[in-house]
N, C-alpha and C positions, 0 to 999 in steps of 0.2 A: 663381632661383625659390625661394620659401620652402617649408618642409615644414610644412604647416598643423598647428597645435596641438602641435608637437614641442618647442618651446622658447619662451623669452620674449625672445629677442634678435635675431631675423631681421626684416628689413624689405625692401621692394622698392618700386619706383616704376614706374608705367606712365603715360606722359604726366605730368599733374599729379596723378594718383591715387596716393596713398601707402597701402601695405598693411603693417600691422604685425602680426607674429605673436606670440601669447601662448598659453600652454598651455590657457587656458579660453575664449579668444575670438580672433577675427581682427578687427582694427580697420581700416576702410577709410574714407579721407576724401580730399577734393579733387574734382577733376573731370577729365574727359578729353574731347577732341574727336576723334572717330574720322572722319578724312577718308577719302574714297573714293579712296585711292591706296596705294602700296606701304607707306608708314609706317602708315597706318590699318589695313591688312591685318595687319601685324606686331603692332600693339598688340591687335587683335582676337584674334589667335592667342594672345598672352600672357594675355589675360583668360580665354579659353576654357581654356587649360591650368591657370590658377590655380583657376578655379571647379571644374574637373574634379578637381583634387587635393583641394580642400576637401570636395567631395561624397564622394570616395573615403575620406577620413579619417572622415567620419560613418558610411559604410557599413562600414568596417573595425572600428569601435569602437561597438557598441551601448550601451556603458556611459555614454554622455553623457546618456541619457534622464533619469536621476535626479541628475545633477550640479547642484549649486548653483554659481552663478558665484563663483569665488574672488576675483575682483577687487573685489567688494563688501566682502569681509572686509578687504581692504587699503586700503579707502577712507580717505583722510586726514581727511575731514570727519566730525566727531563730531556726535551729535544733541544735544549740550549747548548751552545758551544761555550766552553769555559777555557780560560787561559791555563796552560800547563804551568804549574808552580815550580817545576824543575828546570825550566828553560830560561 
């Protein structure tokens, strides 16, 4: 289980759902089929634990309200137009 917003290197997977931890955001992508069986119950518990930890991180740190996303500053895409080398 990841520690939400604690670092930039943890990740986990529940079904085909991938959760990546970063200090300024949690990235979740993929999908999950929750079957009404033991496996689905276990996955639902993992999702519940994860969302509980994410909400707890928000509640423990009210400083997030004025935070600007750091990832935008690290964005590799510039706003500059460049010449197309193939034309």
